[in-house]
Residue frames as qw, qx, qy, qz and C-alpha x, y, z in Angstrom:
[[0.605, -0.082, 0.363, 0.704, 2.78, -9.35, 13.70],
 [0.216, 0.819, 0.038, -0.530, 3.15, -6.04, 11.84],
 [0.640, 0.200, 0.561, 0.486, 3.53, -6.36, 8.08],
 [0.098, 0.704, -0.108, -0.695, 4.52, -3.36, 5.97],
 [0.684, 0.427, 0.556, 0.203, 3.46, -3.77, 2.32],
 [0.032, -0.722, 0.243, 0.647, 5.41, -1.86, -0.30],
 [0.650, 0.423, 0.569, 0.273, 5.41, -1.67, -4.11],
 [0.226, -0.006, 0.324, 0.919, 6.02, 0.60, -7.07],
 [0.358, 0.485, 0.312, -0.735, 3.36, 3.15, -7.93],
 [0.348, 0.333, -0.611, -0.628, 3.50, 1.75, -11.50],
 [0.135, -0.106, -0.985, 0.005, 1.84, -1.42, -10.17],
 [0.501, -0.427, -0.345, -0.670, -1.97, -1.66, -9.88],
 [0.169, 0.150, -0.811, 0.540, -1.51, -2.14, -6.14],
 [0.494, -0.052, 0.322, -0.806, -5.07, -1.31, -5.10],
 [0.855, 0.143, -0.135, -0.480, -6.68, -4.07, -7.19],
 [0.787, 0.309, -0.532, 0.043, -3.85, -6.60, -7.40],
 [0.441, 0.187, -0.682, 0.552, -2.41, -6.36, -3.89],
 [0.180, -0.187, 0.446, -0.857, -4.33, -4.30, -1.34],
 [0.728, -0.093, -0.050, -0.678, -7.86, -5.63, -1.89],
 [0.840, 0.027, -0.537, -0.071, -6.86, -9.34, -2.04],
 [0.392, 0.195, -0.670, 0.599, -4.58, -8.93, 0.97],
 [0.277, -0.182, 0.386, -0.861, -7.20, -7.18, 3.07],
 [0.819, -0.059, -0.129, -0.556, -9.75, -9.93, 2.29],
 [0.689, 0.250, -0.676, 0.080, -7.28, -12.68, 3.16],
 [0.819, -0.458, -0.328, 0.113, -6.51, -14.73, 6.22],
 [0.563, 0.150, -0.241, 0.776, -3.30, -12.71, 6.61],
 [0.095, -0.455, 0.048, -0.884, -5.21, -9.53, 7.51],
 [0.716, -0.520, -0.329, -0.330, -7.41, -11.47, 9.92],
 [0.856, -0.365, -0.227, 0.287, -4.43, -12.39, 12.06],
 [0.601, -0.147, 0.000, 0.786, -1.89, -9.61, 11.52],
 [0.052, 0.851, 0.138, -0.505, -1.64, -5.82, 11.34],
 [0.623, 0.389, 0.415, 0.537, -1.21, -4.83, 7.71],
 [0.106, -0.724, -0.010, 0.681, 0.30, -1.40, 6.98],
 [0.543, 0.551, 0.493, 0.397, -0.60, -0.05, 3.53],
 [0.320, -0.383, -0.037, 0.866, 1.30, 3.22, 3.04],
 [0.006, 0.125, 0.459, 0.879, -0.65, 4.42, 0.02],
 [0.329, -0.615, -0.660, -0.280, -3.93, 4.28, 1.95],
 [0.457, -0.717, -0.346, 0.396, -2.80, 6.61, 4.69],
 [0.109, 0.989, -0.087, 0.054, -1.56, 10.16, 4.95],
 [0.498, 0.625, -0.504, 0.327, 2.17, 10.72, 4.80],
 [0.816, -0.573, 0.075, -0.008, 3.99, 8.75, 7.42],
 [0.050, -0.762, 0.644, 0.048, 7.61, 8.25, 8.30],
 [0.933, 0.177, -0.267, -0.163, 8.23, 4.98, 6.52],
 [0.411, 0.465, -0.683, 0.385, 11.67, 4.62, 8.10],
 [0.331, -0.283, 0.622, -0.650, 10.12, 4.53, 11.59],
 [0.867, 0.056, 0.056, -0.491, 7.38, 2.17, 10.39],
 [0.797, 0.345, -0.495, 0.024, 9.89, -0.27, 8.92],
 [0.127, 0.443, -0.716, 0.525, 11.94, -0.13, 12.13],
 [0.479, -0.146, 0.571, -0.651, 8.85, -1.22, 14.10],
 [0.841, 0.195, -0.172, -0.474, 7.64, -3.93, 11.71],
 [0.735, -0.274, 0.621, 0.003, 8.23, -7.65, 11.80],
 [0.599, 0.196, 0.670, 0.393, 8.02, -8.19, 8.04],
 [0.251, 0.590, -0.179, -0.746, 8.23, -6.08, 4.90],
 [0.646, 0.353, 0.663, 0.138, 6.37, -7.59, 1.93],
 [0.046, 0.631, -0.274, -0.724, 7.68, -5.94, -1.24],
 [0.740, 0.532, 0.410, 0.025, 6.16, -6.35, -4.69],
 [0.307, -0.634, 0.393, 0.591, 9.23, -5.79, -6.89],
 [0.665, 0.441, 0.551, 0.244, 7.99, -6.40, -10.45],
 [0.331, 0.858, 0.141, 0.367, 8.53, -2.73, -11.36],
 [0.548, 0.082, -0.294, 0.779, 11.59, -0.64, -10.45],
 [0.272, -0.890, -0.251, -0.267, 11.08, 2.04, -7.83],
 [0.335, 0.500, -0.443, 0.665, 13.69, 4.25, -6.22],
 [0.474, -0.510, 0.281, -0.661, 11.57, 4.76, -3.08],
 [0.968, -0.161, -0.070, -0.179, 11.02, 1.02, -2.72],
 [0.762, 0.326, -0.379, 0.412, 14.77, 0.44, -3.09],
 [0.005, 0.553, -0.424, 0.718, 15.48, 2.93, -0.31],
 [0.716, -0.394, 0.205, -0.539, 12.94, 1.29, 1.97],
 [0.972, 0.040, -0.229, 0.044, 14.38, -2.17, 1.26],
 [0.488, 0.450, -0.459, 0.591, 17.76, -0.80, 2.31],
 [0.342, -0.505, 0.372, -0.700, 16.28, 0.46, 5.56],
 [0.927, -0.205, -0.031, -0.312, 14.67, -2.93, 6.18],
 [0.841, 0.221, -0.376, 0.321, 18.06, -4.57, 5.77],
 [0.165, 0.523, -0.431, 0.717, 19.69, -2.00, 8.08],
 [0.517, -0.397, 0.336, -0.680, 17.07, -2.64, 10.78],
 [0.012, -0.126, 0.990, -0.054, 17.15, -6.44, 10.35],
 [0.646, 0.236, 0.303, -0.660, 13.48, -6.43, 9.40],
 [0.520, 0.103, 0.824, 0.203, 12.53, -9.65, 7.61],
 [0.361, 0.495, -0.247, -0.751, 11.75, -9.07, 3.92],
 [0.594, 0.250, 0.751, 0.141, 9.84, -11.12, 1.38],
 [0.178, 0.460, -0.355, -0.794, 10.17, -9.91, -2.21],
 [0.584, 0.366, 0.724, -0.041, 7.57, -11.05, -4.70],
 [0.153, 0.452, -0.386, -0.790, 7.28, -10.47, -8.42],
 [0.815, 0.377, 0.085, -0.432, 5.05, -11.50, -11.29],
 [0.844, -0.075, 0.489, 0.206, 6.28, -14.70, -12.80],
 [0.677, 0.597, 0.267, 0.338, 6.78, -13.11, -16.23],
 [0.076, 0.952, -0.165, 0.247, 8.80, -10.18, -14.83],
 [0.762, 0.043, -0.359, 0.537, 12.45, -10.31, -13.76],
 [0.364, -0.909, -0.136, 0.148, 13.13, -8.18, -10.67],
 [0.216, 0.899, -0.338, 0.177, 16.03, -5.76, -10.66],
 [0.756, 0.173, -0.504, 0.380, 19.44, -7.28, -9.88],
 [0.014, -0.500, 0.419, -0.758, 19.67, -4.75, -7.02],
 [0.791, -0.400, -0.050, -0.460, 17.04, -6.79, -5.15],
 [0.876, 0.053, -0.428, 0.213, 19.76, -9.43, -4.63],
 [0.179, 0.459, -0.484, 0.723, 21.43, -7.07, -2.15],
 [0.533, -0.329, 0.313, -0.714, 18.44, -7.51, 0.17],
 [0.799, -0.054, 0.530, -0.278, 17.45, -11.09, -0.60],
 [0.038, -0.309, 0.848, 0.430, 18.63, -13.94, -2.79],
 [0.098, 0.300, 0.947, 0.060, 15.14, -15.34, -2.89],
 [0.374, 0.213, 0.008, -0.903, 12.59, -13.17, -4.68],
 [0.369, 0.222, 0.899, -0.078, 9.52, -15.37, -5.06],
 [0.174, -0.002, -0.520, -0.836, 7.34, -15.32, -8.16],
 [0.391, 0.345, 0.702, -0.485, 3.55, -15.45, -8.43],
 [0.136, 0.288, 0.755, 0.573, 0.90, -15.87, -11.14],
 [0.272, -0.638, -0.467, -0.548, -2.15, -14.30, -9.49],
 [0.303, -0.637, 0.235, -0.668, -3.43, -12.60, -6.35],
 [0.915, -0.359, -0.057, -0.177, -4.00, -15.91, -4.56],
 [0.852, 0.128, -0.229, 0.453, -0.33, -16.79, -4.94],
 [0.116, 0.625, -0.269, 0.723, 0.67, -13.37, -3.58],
 [0.648, -0.567, 0.144, -0.488, -1.27, -14.13, -0.41],
 [0.984, -0.128, -0.103, 0.074, 0.23, -17.62, -0.14],
 [0.637, 0.391, -0.293, 0.597, 3.80, -16.31, -0.51],
 [0.145, -0.616, 0.289, -0.718, 3.26, -13.70, 2.20],
 [0.823, -0.429, 0.065, -0.367, 1.51, -16.17, 4.50],
 [0.948, 0.063, -0.217, 0.226, 4.34, -18.69, 4.04],
 [0.486, 0.419, -0.317, 0.698, 6.83, -16.07, 5.24],
 [0.430, -0.694, 0.089, -0.571, 5.05, -15.14, 8.45]]
């Protein structure tokens, strides 16, 4: 399964998302696409070819919103996750009614794994 991981640049994605995800059982079994670790790519084409988009939505991001719209357009499954103490933007409800919350990096991995 191909999983595209997306987030705001205001989020400490390298420490809080990328490193835990790449050390997890999820990366052992699935192809994880981390856009901020690669040179510029056409995210629209990537989303079209993915099975799941995992979106950390604790912080607003115009680019993330656009990519969530593409995922909806292409019928790509989406799991939105946010820190328990943060309320995601109401616009997220256009893509999913179920944005799941987490407390720590372990819970992020569990939420993603549960949606595979």
